[in-house]
KEKE-3310 file (N, C-alpha, C; in steps of 0.2 Angstrom, whole numbers, plus 5000, padded with zeros to 4 digits):
npx = (5448:5448:5454:5454:5450:5436:5422:5409:5394:5384:5391:5396:5396:5385:5368:5352:5337:5320:5304:5289:5275:5264:5248:5247:5251:5252:5237:5229:5221:5228:5238:5245:5247:5255:5263:5268:5278:5288:5283:5290:5291:5294:5298:5305:5318:5332:5346:5356:5353:5342:5325:5314:5305:5292:5281:5273:5265:5263:5254:5258:5252:5250:5264:5269:5262:5267:5280:5296:5307:5309:5320:5336:5348:5361:5358:5356:5345:5337:5329:5319:5310:5303:5312:5326:5339:5340:5345:5348:5355:5352:5356:5363:5359:5347:5331:5321:5315:5308:5306:5300:5301:5293:5284:5293:5306:5323:5333:5350:5362:5376:5389:5401:5411:5410:5409:5397:5397:5406:5399:5387:5393:5396:5384:5380:5387:5395:5401:5392:5380:5383:5385:5371:5365:5372:5368:5354:5353:5357:5346:5333:5328:5313:5312:5320:5323:5326:5333:5342:5355:5361:5369:5377:5395:5405:5418:5433:5440:5450:5443:5449:5454:5442:5435:5443:5440:5425:5427:5431:5421:5410:5413:5410:5396:5392:5394:5385:5373:5373:5371:5359:5352:5354:5346:5334:5331:5331:5320:5310:5310:5307:5294:5287:5288:5281:5268:5265:5264:5256:5246:5242:5242:5251:5261:5275:5268:5267:5274:5283:5275:5266:5254:5239:5237:5240:5229:5227:5217:5204:5195:5181:5182:5174:5177:5187:5182:5186:5193:5203:5217:5214:5213:5220:5220:5213:5221:5223:5235:5239:5242:5253:5262:5269:5267:5280:5283:5291:5297:5309:5320:5323:5331:5338:5344:5356:5360:5358:5355:5354:5339:5322:5310:5295:5298:5309:5306:5305:5293:5283:5293:5304:5317:5326:5334:5339:5341:5339:5342:5341:5343:5336:5323:5312:5303:5292:5299:5303:5310:5320:5324:5335:5329:5316:5298:5291:5278:5270:5261:5253:5243:5242:5241:5252:5261:5271:5281:5292:5307:5319:5335:5344:5349:5340:5330:5313:5300:5284:5276:5277:5273:5280:5285:5287:5291:5283:5287:5301:5302:5291:5294:5297:5286:5278:5284:5283:5269:5265:5270:5263:5252:5238:5239:5241:5229:5219:5223:5221:5207:5203:5208:5207:5201:5201:5208:5221:5224:5225:5230:5229:5239:5234:5223:5228:5233:5222:5221:5218:5224:5227:5232:5246:5256:5267:5270:5273:5284:5293:5294:5301:5313:5316:5318:5329:5332:5333:5344:5355:5349:5349:5363:5368:5361:5367:5379:5379:5375:5387:5395:5390:5393:5406:5408:5402:5410:5422:5418:5418:5432:5437:5432:5435:5449:5456:5460:5469:5466:5476)
npy = (4709:4702:4709:4709:4700:4690:4688:4677:4686:4682:4677:4688:4702:4711:4716:4711:4719:4715:4723:4726:4715:4713:4712:4724:4732:4747:4754:4763:4773:4776:4784:4801:4818:4825:4821:4808:4799:4796:4786:4777:4775:4768:4778:4787:4783:4784:4783:4790:4793:4797:4804:4816:4823:4820:4813:4802:4801:4791:4789:4791:4781:4770:4769:4763:4752:4744:4732:4726:4736:4749:4763:4766:4779:4780:4769:4759:4759:4749:4747:4733:4729:4735:4747:4741:4740:4755:4766:4773:4783:4784:4797:4808:4821:4820:4826:4818:4811:4799:4787:4773:4759:4752:4737:4733:4734:4734:4735:4738:4735:4740:4731:4727:4724:4731:4745:4758:4768:4762:4750:4756:4760:4746:4739:4747:4744:4734:4723:4718:4717:4708:4696:4695:4693:4681:4672:4672:4666:4674:4681:4695:4702:4709:4708:4707:4695:4692:4681:4679:4686:4677:4672:4681:4688:4699:4711:4708:4718:4729:4739:4753:4753:4752:4764:4773:4771:4773:4787:4793:4790:4796:4809:4812:4810:4818:4831:4829:4829:4842:4850:4845:4850:4865:4866:4862:4872:4883:4880:4881:4893:4900:4894:4899:4914:4914:4910:4922:4932:4928:4921:4925:4938:4948:4955:4968:4984:5000:5007:4998:4991:4978:4972:4967:4967:4980:4988:4987:4987:4975:4964:4954:4939:4930:4918:4912:4911:4919:4934:4945:4955:4972:4975:4964:4949:4934:4918:4903:4891:4885:4897:4900:4890:4878:4861:4848:4839:4833:4817:4804:4797:4780:4773:4783:4791:4796:4784:4779:4791:4803:4800:4805:4798:4793:4785:4791:4804:4814:4815:4829:4838:4848:4846:4834:4819:4807:4800:4791:4781:4781:4768:4760:4760:4756:4763:4776:4790:4806:4821:4833:4849:4857:4864:4863:4860:4848:4835:4824:4812:4801:4795:4808:4811:4808:4819:4823:4833:4845:4852:4849:4846:4845:4843:4831:4816:4811:4802:4795:4796:4807:4823:4836:4852:4869:4885:4900:4912:4918:4926:4923:4911:4908:4910:4900:4888:4887:4888:4875:4867:4869:4865:4868:4866:4852:4847:4851:4842:4831:4830:4832:4820:4805:4789:4776:4765:4769:4783:4796:4811:4821:4831:4841:4844:4847:4859:4868:4873:4888:4904:4920:4933:4945:4954:4962:4961:4948:4947:4955:4947:4936:4942:4945:4935:4921:4904:4893:4890:4887:4877:4867:4867:4861:4848:4843:4842:4834:4822:4818:4818:4807:4798:4797:4792:4780:4773:4773:4764:4750:4747:4751:4743:4730:4731:4735:4748:4758:4767:4779)
npz = (5027:5043:5057:5069:5084:5087:5098:5106:5107:5117:5127:5133:5145:5139:5138:5132:5130:5129:5124:5133:5130:5134:5142:5145:5136:5127:5118:5104:5110:5121:5119:5118:5114:5123:5140:5151:5148:5134:5121:5110:5092:5076:5068:5077:5076:5067:5053:5060:5072:5087:5082:5087:5082:5079:5090:5103:5119:5134:5149:5166:5175:5164:5161:5173:5174:5165:5161:5156:5146:5147:5146:5151:5155:5143:5136:5122:5107:5096:5079:5076:5066:5051:5045:5047:5060:5062:5074:5091:5104:5121:5127:5138:5135:5129:5130:5138:5152:5153:5144:5133:5123:5108:5102:5092:5094:5101:5117:5119:5132:5136:5146:5159:5150:5138:5130:5128:5118:5108:5105:5099:5087:5083:5081:5069:5059:5044:5049:5059:5051:5041:5047:5051:5039:5036:5045:5043:5031:5020:5015:5012:5026:5034:5048:5062:5072:5090:5093:5085:5090:5098:5091:5087:5085:5093:5092:5101:5111:5122:5134:5135:5122:5114:5118:5111:5098:5099:5102:5090:5081:5089:5087:5074:5074:5084:5077:5067:5075:5081:5069:5066:5077:5075:5063:5067:5075:5066:5059:5068:5072:5060:5057:5068:5065:5054:5058:5066:5056:5046:5050:5063:5059:5063:5057:5054:5054:5045:5055:5062:5070:5078:5066:5068:5082:5085:5081:5067:5052:5050:5039:5035:5028:5017:5009:5016:5029:5040:5048:5039:5035:5029:5011:5007:4997:4992:4987:4978:4980:4969:4962:4966:4965:4954:4948:4947:4932:4924:4918:4923:4912:4911:4903:4894:4903:4916:4929:4946:4955:4967:4976:4982:4991:4999:5010:5015:5018:5033:5047:5051:5050:5040:5038:5031:5034:5026:5011:4996:4982:4964:4959:4966:4961:4949:4940:4937:4942:4945:4939:4949:4956:4966:4981:4977:4982:4993:4995:5004:4996:4999:5013:5020:5034:5040:5040:5031:5023:5015:5008:4995:4997:4986:4970:4960:4960:4962:4968:4963:4972:4981:4980:4970:4969:4961:4965:4957:4959:4966:4975:4983:4990:5004:5009:5002:5006:5020:5021:5014:5024:5035:5048:5045:5032:5032:5038:5029:5018:5023:5026:5011:5005:4997:4998:5011:5018:5014:5012:4999:4993:4979:4968:4961:4969:4981:4978:4978:4990:5000:5002:5012:5004:5001:4992:4993:5008:5008:5001:5008:5020:5014:5012:5025:5033:5033:5030:5023:5014:5024:5031:5020:5017:5029:5029:5018:5022:5033:5027:5020:5031:5037:5028:5027:5041:5039:5031:5038:5048:5046:5045:5056:5066:5062:5063:5054:5053:5065:5080:5088)
capx = (5451:5447:5461:5452:5448:5429:5420:5402:5390:5380:5396:5399:5390:5380:5361:5348:5330:5314:5298:5283:5271:5259:5242:5247:5254:5246:5234:5229:5218:5232:5243:5242:5253:5260:5262:5273:5283:5288:5282:5295:5289:5299:5300:5309:5324:5335:5352:5359:5350:5335:5323:5309:5301:5285:5281:5268:5266:5258:5253:5262:5249:5252:5271:5270:5258:5271:5286:5303:5306:5310:5326:5341:5353:5367:5355:5356:5339:5337:5323:5320:5306:5303:5319:5330:5346:5340:5347:5348:5358:5349:5362:5361:5356:5340:5327:5315:5317:5304:5305:5298:5302:5288:5287:5297:5313:5326:5336:5356:5365:5385:5391:5407:5417:5409:5408:5390:5398:5408:5393:5383:5397:5398:5378:5379:5393:5394:5403:5386:5375:5386:5384:5365:5364:5374:5363:5348:5354:5357:5339:5332:5323:5309:5312:5326:5322:5330:5337:5349:5360:5364:5375:5382:5400:5407:5425:5436:5445:5450:5439:5452:5454:5434:5434:5447:5436:5421:5428:5432:5413:5407:5415:5407:5390:5391:5393:5378:5368:5374:5368:5352:5349:5354:5341:5327:5329:5330:5314:5304:5310:5303:5287:5284:5287:5275:5261:5264:5264:5251:5241:5239:5243:5254:5267:5276:5265:5272:5277:5287:5272:5262:5248:5232:5237:5241:5223:5227:5210:5203:5189:5179:5183:5169:5180:5191:5179:5189:5195:5210:5219:5211:5218:5223:5217:5213:5224:5224:5241:5241:5245:5261:5267:5268:5269:5285:5280:5296:5299:5316:5321:5327:5334:5344:5347:5362:5357:5360:5355:5350:5332:5318:5303:5290:5301:5315:5303:5303:5286:5282:5299:5306:5323:5327:5340:5341:5340:5339:5345:5336:5344:5331:5316:5311:5298:5288:5303:5302:5317:5319:5329:5337:5324:5308:5294:5288:5273:5269:5253:5249:5242:5244:5241:5260:5264:5278:5283:5298:5310:5324:5342:5348:5346:5340:5324:5308:5296:5277:5271:5279:5272:5286:5283:5292:5287:5282:5290:5306:5300:5286:5297:5297:5279:5275:5287:5280:5262:5264:5272:5260:5247:5232:5238:5239:5223:5216:5225:5217:5199:5202:5211:5202:5203:5201:5215:5227:5221:5229:5228:5232:5243:5229:5218:5233:5235:5217:5221:5217:5227:5227:5239:5248:5263:5273:5272:5276:5291:5296:5295:5305:5319:5317:5320:5334:5334:5333:5351:5358:5346:5351:5369:5368:5359:5371:5385:5377:5376:5395:5398:5387:5396:5413:5408:5399:5416:5427:5415:5420:5439:5439:5429:5439:5456:5461:5462:5470:5466:5481)
capy = (4705:4705:4707:4709:4694:4690:4683:4678:4691:4678:4676:4694:4706:4715:4715:4713:4720:4716:4727:4723:4715:4709:4714:4731:4735:4753:4756:4770:4777:4777:4790:4808:4823:4826:4816:4807:4795:4795:4779:4777:4771:4767:4785:4791:4780:4785:4781:4796:4792:4798:4810:4817:4829:4818:4808:4802:4799:4787:4792:4789:4775:4766:4766:4759:4746:4740:4728:4728:4741:4756:4765:4770:4783:4776:4762:4759:4756:4747:4744:4726:4728:4739:4749:4736:4743:4760:4765:4779:4782:4788:4801:4813:4827:4818:4830:4816:4808:4793:4783:4766:4756:4748:4730:4732:4738:4731:4739:4735:4738:4737:4728:4729:4723:4734:4753:4759:4770:4756:4745:4760:4758:4740:4738:4750:4742:4729:4717:4715:4716:4702:4691:4694:4690:4674:4668:4672:4663:4680:4684:4701:4702:4714:4707:4704:4690:4692:4674:4679:4689:4672:4669:4686:4689:4705:4712:4708:4724:4732:4746:4759:4752:4753:4771:4777:4770:4777:4794:4795:4790:4801:4816:4813:4810:4825:4836:4828:4831:4850:4853:4844:4856:4870:4865:4862:4879:4888:4878:4883:4901:4901:4892:4904:4920:4914:4911:4929:4937:4925:4917:4930:4944:4953:4956:4974:4989:5005:5010:4993:4987:4971:4975:4967:4970:4988:4990:4987:4986:4968:4963:4947:4936:4924:4913:4909:4911:4923:4941:4947:4962:4975:4975:4957:4946:4927:4915:4896:4888:4885:4902:4902:4883:4873:4854:4846:4834:4830:4811:4802:4792:4776:4771:4787:4796:4793:4780:4779:4797:4804:4800:4806:4795:4794:4783:4795:4810:4813:4817:4835:4843:4849:4844:4828:4816:4802:4799:4784:4781:4779:4762:4755:4760:4754:4767:4782:4795:4813:4826:4837:4853:4860:4868:4860:4859:4842:4835:4817:4811:4795:4795:4814:4812:4806:4825:4823:4838:4849:4854:4845:4850:4844:4841:4824:4814:4810:4796:4798:4795:4812:4828:4841:4858:4874:4892:4904:4918:4916:4932:4920:4905:4907:4909:4894:4882:4886:4886:4869:4862:4870:4860:4869:4862:4845:4846:4852:4837:4824:4831:4831:4814:4799:4782:4774:4762:4772:4789:4799:4818:4822:4837:4847:4846:4850:4866:4872:4878:4895:4908:4926:4935:4951:4952:4966:4958:4941:4948:4957:4941:4932:4946:4945:4928:4918:4898:4888:4889:4886:4869:4863:4865:4856:4842:4839:4840:4828:4816:4818:4815:4800:4792:4796:4788:4773:4771:4771:4759:4742:4746:4752:4736:4724:4732:4737:4756:4758:4774:4780)
capz = (5031:5050:5061:5077:5087:5089:5103:5105:5111:5122:5133:5136:5149:5135:5140:5128:5134:5124:5126:5137:5125:5137:5142:5147:5130:5126:5111:5101:5115:5127:5116:5119:5112:5129:5145:5156:5146:5126:5119:5103:5086:5071:5065:5081:5075:5060:5053:5063:5079:5088:5080:5092:5078:5080:5096:5107:5125:5138:5156:5172:5176:5160:5161:5179:5174:5161:5163:5153:5139:5149:5144:5156:5151:5139:5133:5114:5105:5088:5076:5074:5062:5046:5044:5051:5062:5064:5081:5094:5110:5126:5130:5144:5132:5127:5135:5140:5157:5154:5137:5132:5116:5106:5102:5086:5095:5106:5120:5120:5137:5138:5152:5161:5146:5132:5130:5124:5111:5104:5103:5094:5081:5080:5078:5063:5055:5040:5053:5061:5047:5037:5052:5051:5032:5035:5050:5040:5024:5015:5013:5015:5031:5037:5054:5066:5079:5095:5093:5080:5094:5101:5086:5085:5088:5094:5092:5108:5112:5129:5136:5131:5113:5113:5119:5106:5092:5101:5102:5083:5079:5093:5085:5069:5076:5087:5072:5065:5080:5081:5063:5066:5082:5071:5058:5071:5078:5061:5056:5073:5071:5054:5058:5073:5061:5048:5062:5068:5050:5041:5054:5068:5055:5067:5053:5056:5051:5043:5061:5065:5076:5074:5063:5071:5088:5085:5078:5059:5049:5047:5037:5036:5021:5016:5006:5022:5034:5045:5046:5036:5034:5023:5005:5005:4992:4992:4981:4978:4980:4961:4958:4968:4964:4949:4951:4943:4929:4920:4920:4923:4907:4914:4897:4893:4908:4920:4934:4953:4956:4973:4975:4988:4992:5005:5016:5017:5022:5041:5049:5056:5049:5033:5038:5029:5037:5023:5004:4992:4975:4958:4957:4970:4958:4941:4937:4941:4945:4941:4940:4955:4957:4973:4984:4976:4988:4993:5000:5004:4993:5003:5020:5023:5041:5042:5040:5027:5018:5016:5002:4992:4998:4981:4963:4960:4957:4966:4967:4960:4979:4985:4975:4971:4965:4961:4966:4951:4959:4969:4981:4987:4992:5011:5012:5001:5010:5026:5020:5013:5029:5040:5051:5042:5025:5032:5040:5023:5015:5027:5024:5005:5003:4994:5001:5018:5021:5012:5009:4994:4991:4972:4968:4960:4975:4985:4976:4978:4997:4998:5008:5012:5001:5000:4988:4997:5014:5007:4998:5014:5024:5011:5014:5032:5037:5029:5034:5017:5012:5030:5032:5015:5018:5035:5027:5014:5027:5037:5022:5019:5037:5037:5022:5030:5046:5037:5027:5043:5053:5046:5046:5063:5069:5060:5065:5048:5055:5072:5083:5093)
cpx = (5450:5453:5459:5449:5441:5428:5412:5398:5387:5385:5399:5394:5385:5372:5357:5341:5325:5309:5294:5278:5264:5253:5241:5250:5250:5244:5234:5226:5223:5237:5240:5250:5258:5258:5268:5279:5283:5287:5285:5290:5294:5302:5304:5317:5326:5342:5357:5357:5343:5333:5315:5304:5293:5285:5275:5270:5262:5258:5257:5259:5251:5259:5271:5267:5263:5277:5293:5301:5308:5318:5330:5346:5360:5364:5356:5349:5339:5331:5325:5315:5306:5310:5325:5337:5346:5340:5348:5352:5354:5354:5359:5358:5349:5335:5321:5317:5314:5304:5305:5299:5295:5290:5290:5304:5315:5331:5343:5359:5373:5385:5398:5413:5416:5406:5402:5392:5401:5403:5389:5387:5396:5390:5376:5383:5392:5396:5398:5382:5376:5384:5376:5363:5366:5370:5356:5348:5354:5351:5338:5327:5320:5309:5318:5325:5327:5335:5344:5355:5364:5370:5380:5389:5402:5415:5428:5441:5444:5445:5442:5452:5447:5433:5437:5442:5429:5421:5429:5424:5409:5408:5411:5399:5388:5390:5386:5373:5368:5370:5361:5348:5348:5347:5334:5325:5327:5322:5308:5304:5305:5297:5283:5283:5281:5269:5260:5262:5257:5246:5238:5238:5246:5261:5268:5272:5270:5276:5282:5282:5267:5255:5241:5232:5237:5234:5222:5219:5209:5196:5187:5179:5179:5172:5184:5188:5181:5191:5202:5212:5215:5215:5220:5217:5217:5216:5224:5231:5244:5243:5252:5266:5265:5271:5275:5282:5286:5299:5306:5316:5326:5332:5340:5348:5352:5357:5360:5361:5351:5343:5328:5312:5300:5294:5305:5312:5302:5296:5287:5289:5301:5313:5325:5334:5343:5339:5340:5342:5341:5338:5339:5324:5317:5307:5296:5293:5302:5309:5315:5325:5329:5332:5317:5304:5291:5282:5270:5262:5250:5249:5245:5244:5248:5264:5271:5278:5289:5301:5317:5330:5347:5344:5346:5333:5319:5303:5288:5273:5272:5277:5277:5284:5288:5288:5288:5286:5294:5304:5295:5288:5296:5290:5276:5278:5284:5273:5261:5267:5268:5254:5240:5232:5238:5233:5218:5217:5221:5210:5199:5205:5206:5205:5202:5207:5221:5226:5227:5225:5232:5235:5239:5225:5222:5232:5228:5216:5221:5221:5227:5234:5240:5255:5269:5274:5274:5283:5295:5298:5301:5312:5321:5320:5323:5335:5335:5340:5355:5356:5349:5358:5371:5366:5364:5378:5385:5378:5382:5397:5396:5391:5403:5412:5407:5406:5421:5425:5419:5428:5441:5436:5433:5446:5461:5464:5462:5469:5471:5479)
cpy = (4707:4703:4707:4703:4695:4685:4683:4683:4688:4677:4682:4697:4711:4712:4716:4714:4721:4720:4723:4722:4711:4712:4722:4735:4741:4752:4762:4775:4779:4782:4797:4812:4825:4821:4814:4804:4794:4788:4779:4772:4771:4774:4789:4788:4781:4783:4785:4797:4794:4804:4810:4822:4826:4811:4808:4801:4794:4791:4788:4782:4769:4763:4762:4753:4741:4736:4731:4733:4747:4758:4767:4774:4779:4770:4764:4756:4755:4745:4737:4724:4735:4741:4746:4740:4750:4761:4773:4777:4786:4792:4806:4820:4826:4821:4826:4811:4800:4791:4775:4764:4752:4740:4728:4735:4733:4736:4735:4739:4736:4736:4731:4728:4726:4741:4755:4763:4766:4751:4749:4759:4752:4739:4741:4748:4736:4722:4715:4714:4709:4696:4689:4691:4682:4669:4667:4670:4668:4683:4690:4700:4709:4713:4704:4701:4690:4687:4674:4682:4683:4669:4675:4687:4695:4706:4712:4713:4725:4738:4752:4759:4754:4760:4775:4777:4774:4785:4797:4795:4795:4808:4818:4814:4815:4831:4835:4831:4838:4852:4851:4848:4862:4871:4866:4869:4884:4886:4880:4890:4902:4901:4898:4911:4920:4914:4919:4933:4934:4922:4921:4938:4949:4954:4965:4979:4994:5009:5004:4990:4982:4974:4974:4969:4977:4991:4991:4985:4978:4968:4956:4946:4929:4917:4908:4908:4913:4929:4940:4954:4966:4976:4969:4954:4938:4924:4907:4895:4888:4891:4905:4896:4881:4866:4852:4839:4830:4823:4810:4797:4786:4771:4776:4791:4792:4789:4781:4787:4798:4804:4802:4803:4795:4791:4786:4802:4810:4816:4823:4838:4843:4847:4837:4824:4810:4804:4792:4785:4778:4772:4757:4756:4758:4758:4772:4787:4801:4817:4831:4842:4855:4865:4867:4859:4852:4841:4827:4816:4806:4796:4802:4816:4811:4812:4825:4828:4842:4851:4850:4849:4849:4843:4834:4822:4812:4806:4800:4799:4802:4817:4833:4847:4864:4880:4895:4911:4917:4921:4928:4914:4904:4906:4903:4889:4881:4886:4879:4864:4864:4865:4861:4866:4855:4843:4847:4845:4831:4824:4831:4825:4809:4792:4781:4771:4765:4779:4793:4806:4819:4829:4843:4848:4849:4857:4871:4875:4885:4899:4916:4929:4941:4952:4956:4963:4952:4943:4951:4951:4937:4935:4945:4940:4923:4910:4892:4886:4886:4878:4865:4862:4861:4849:4839:4837:4835:4821:4814:4815:4807:4795:4791:4790:4780:4769:4768:4765:4752:4742:4747:4746:4730:4725:4734:4745:4756:4765:4774:4784)
cpz = (5038:5054:5068:5079:5089:5095:5103:5110:5118:5128:5135:5142:5146:5136:5134:5131:5129:5127:5129:5130:5127:5137:5143:5141:5127:5118:5109:5106:5121:5126:5117:5116:5118:5135:5149:5153:5138:5125:5111:5099:5081:5068:5070:5081:5068:5059:5058:5070:5080:5083:5083:5088:5079:5085:5099:5114:5128:5145:5161:5173:5171:5161:5167:5179:5169:5163:5160:5146:5141:5149:5150:5152:5149:5136:5124:5112:5097:5086:5075:5069:5058:5043:5049:5053:5063:5071:5084:5101:5116:5130:5135:5141:5128:5131:5138:5145:5157:5146:5138:5125:5115:5105:5096:5087:5100:5111:5122:5126:5137:5144:5155:5156:5139:5133:5126:5117:5106:5101:5098:5087:5078:5077:5071:5057:5050:5045:5057:5057:5042:5041:5051:5044:5033:5038:5046:5033:5019:5012:5015:5020:5033:5045:5057:5073:5084:5096:5091:5085:5098:5098:5084:5088:5088:5094:5100:5108:5120:5129:5133:5123:5111:5112:5114:5100:5094:5101:5094:5081:5081:5089:5078:5070:5080:5082:5069:5068:5080:5075:5064:5072:5079:5066:5062:5073:5073:5059:5061:5073:5065:5054:5063:5069:5056:5052:5064:5062:5047:5044:5059:5065:5059:5063:5055:5052:5048:5050:5064:5070:5074:5072:5066:5078:5089:5083:5071:5057:5047:5045:5036:5028:5021:5014:5011:5027:5040:5043:5044:5036:5028:5018:5004:5001:4994:4987:4983:4977:4972:4958:4961:4966:4957:4950:4945:4939:4924:4922:4919:4917:4910:4909:4894:4898:4912:4926:4940:4955:4963:4972:4982:4987:4998:5011:5020:5020:5029:5041:5053:5055:5042:5032:5036:5032:5032:5016:5001:4986:4970:4956:4961:4967:4951:4937:4941:4945:4941:4943:4945:4955:4965:4976:4982:4982:4988:4997:4998:5001:4996:5010:5022:5030:5044:5042:5037:5021:5020:5009:5000:4993:4992:4975:4962:4957:4964:4965:4965:4967:4983:4979:4976:4966:4966:4961:4959:4952:4966:4976:4986:4989:4999:5012:5009:5003:5016:5027:5018:5019:5035:5042:5048:5035:5026:5034:5033:5018:5016:5025:5016:5001:5000:4997:5009:5021:5019:5008:5004:4993:4984:4972:4966:4965:4980:4984:4975:4985:4995:5004:5007:5009:5000:4998:4991:5003:5013:5005:5004:5019:5021:5012:5020:5036:5031:5033:5029:5016:5018:5031:5026:5015:5023:5034:5023:5018:5031:5034:5021:5026:5038:5033:5024:5036:5044:5034:5031:5047:5053:5046:5052:5068:5068:5061:5058:5048:5063:5074:5088:5098)
residu = (MET:ILE:LYS:THR:LYS:LEU:ARG:PRO:LEU:SER:GLY:SER:THR:ILE:GLN:LEU:VAL:ASP:GLY:ASP:ARG:GLY:VAL:ASN:TYR:PRO:ASN:LYS:LYS:ASP:PHE:SER:ASP:ASN:GLY:PHE:CYS:VAL:PHE:LEU:ASP:SER:SER:ASN:LEU:THR:LYS:ASN:GLY:PHE:ASP:PHE:SER:SER:LYS:VAL:PHE:ILE:SER:LYS:ASN:LYS:ASP:GLU:ALA:MET:GLY:ASN:GLY:LYS:LEU:LYS:ARG:GLY:ASP:LEU:VAL:MET:ASN:THR:ARG:GLY:THR:ILE:GLY:ASN:MET:GLY:VAL:TYR:LYS:GLU:ASN:VAL:PRO:TYR:GLU:ASN:ILE:ARG:ILE:ASN:SER:GLY:MET:LEU:ILE:ILE:ARG:GLY:GLY:SER:ASP:TYR:ASP:ASN:GLY:PHE:LEU:TYR:GLY:PHE:PHE:ARG:SER:ASN:LEU:PHE:TYR:LYS:GLN:VAL:GLU:ASN:ILE:MET:SER:GLY:SER:VAL:GLN:SER:GLN:LEU:PRO:ILE:TRP:ILE:PHE:ASN:PHE:ILE:GLN:VAL:PRO:GLU:LEU:SER:ILE:PRO:ALA:GLN:GLN:LYS:ILE:SER:THR:VAL:LEU:SER:ALA:LEU:ASP:SER:LYS:ILE:GLU:LEU:ASN:ASN:ARG:ILE:ASN:ALA:GLY:LEU:GLU:GLN:MET:ALA:LYS:THR:LEU:TYR:ASP:TYR:TRP:PHE:VAL:GLN:PHE:ASP:PHE:PRO:ASP:GLU:ASN:GLY:LYS:PRO:TYR:LYS:THR:SER:GLY:GLY:LYS:MET:VAL:TRP:CYS:GLU:GLU:LEU:LYS:ARG:ASN:ILE:PRO:ALA:GLY:TRP:GLU:VAL:LYS:GLU:MET:ASN:LYS:LEU:LEU:THR:LYS:ASN:THR:THR:LYS:PHE:ASP:PHE:ILE:ASP:ASP:LYS:HIS:ASP:ILE:ASP:THR:LEU:ASP:LEU:SER:VAL:LEU:PRO:SER:ALA:THR:MET:CYS:LEU:ASN:GLU:LYS:ASN:SER:SER:SER:ALA:PHE:GLY:THR:ASN:LEU:PHE:LYS:LEU:SER:LYS:PHE:ASP:ILE:LEU:PHE:GLY:GLY:ILE:ARG:PRO:TYR:LEU:LEU:LYS:ALA:GLY:PHE:SER:PRO:PHE:ASP:GLY:LEU:VAL:THR:GLY:THR:VAL:HIS:SER:PHE:ARG:VAL:LYS:ASN:ASP:ASP:GLU:TYR:ASN:PHE:ALA:ILE:LEU:THR:MET:THR:HIS:LYS:SER:MET:PHE:ASN:PHE:ALA:VAL:ALA:ASN:SER:LYS:GLY:THR:LYS:MET:PRO:VAL:ILE:GLY:ALA:ASP:ASP:LEU:LEU:THR:TYR:LYS:VAL:ALA:HIS:ASN:GLU:ASP:ILE:ILE:LYS:THR:PHE:ASN:GLU:PHE:ILE:GLN:PHE:ARG:ASP:ILE:ILE:ALA:HIS:ASN:ILE:ILE:GLU:ASN:GLN:THR:LEU:ALA:GLU:LEU:ARG:ASP:TRP:LEU:LEU:PRO:MET:LEU:MET:ASN:GLY:GLN:VAL:ALA:VAL:LYS)
# end
């Protein structure tokens, strides 16, 4: 039952800003890894806000040549294509001063009668999505046209009442954001140490000094086409990992199990934000154990790899592996998520429009290997358990937020 009075969005001071789709809209050659202005794509928006782990930039000249679609602090950004409804808030803590939306997004600006934090909650609630479904005759949509907003109604509440609701939702979102920052920091630390130890070979020698920099003996390795520490050997990843092949039985096994598929694997980070359910699939699922290593088998240039934070299922489009020796886990997960592994996967994938890398091909990747150093590295750095804990906590917090949202929006729950 909706207890809160509704009013047409079109009669409010809320602004909807579409992106620039004209002749100055950037193409692939305009993008770079660094630059003046972040140009958003759908991967930058999640159910829990912005994700900048993978991003592209445009130049200052290109930015200035474009018209609508540039963010102001406090703006909401919504995906209107692909994963409809994923949103972000351009808060003060977002570390980019210049950001533009792409053609599949919409900017929402609260006016004098609406608080942005409240609107962030409303546009993620069932009160909004049920209106969209009714307007679109209940059909599943892959696109949210801007004209729909002419028929959307928003709760009519005072600014103080909106801000109370926003405070509750913001507390949950802030904890999720904190966990994400902790995870990102841990991942970056682990990857940096991996590079020092196994790319630059500056692991601690017997005196605690960096091996290569301190003059440790290096020898040429023909297989790897590079120098490696004396006494190390070369191994393929199939000596460290085994592929999971136990299929899920749709008839005998329990259904509605947490499932990971390619769509919920983020790019360029091992930290998951989302999950799916086995009920969304009719075939091709495999059993998955907590901490199993994942690698997206389709279009490896998307840089999708990581580990599972829970026991569950995985689709056949995502390769999943288990370490043969627990002492080599950290080395294995950081190798499988390293840029050189993605380069190898891209170079060895098959197909042009949608390249695919097979699990067996992936595991032919060769590494310099030293059992003692790898075991020490595994003991030296601890990140996996904390990241997994934070991911699960975030999912619990998101479920609580999503449970509260409709009741807060329709007045069933009041905030004092």
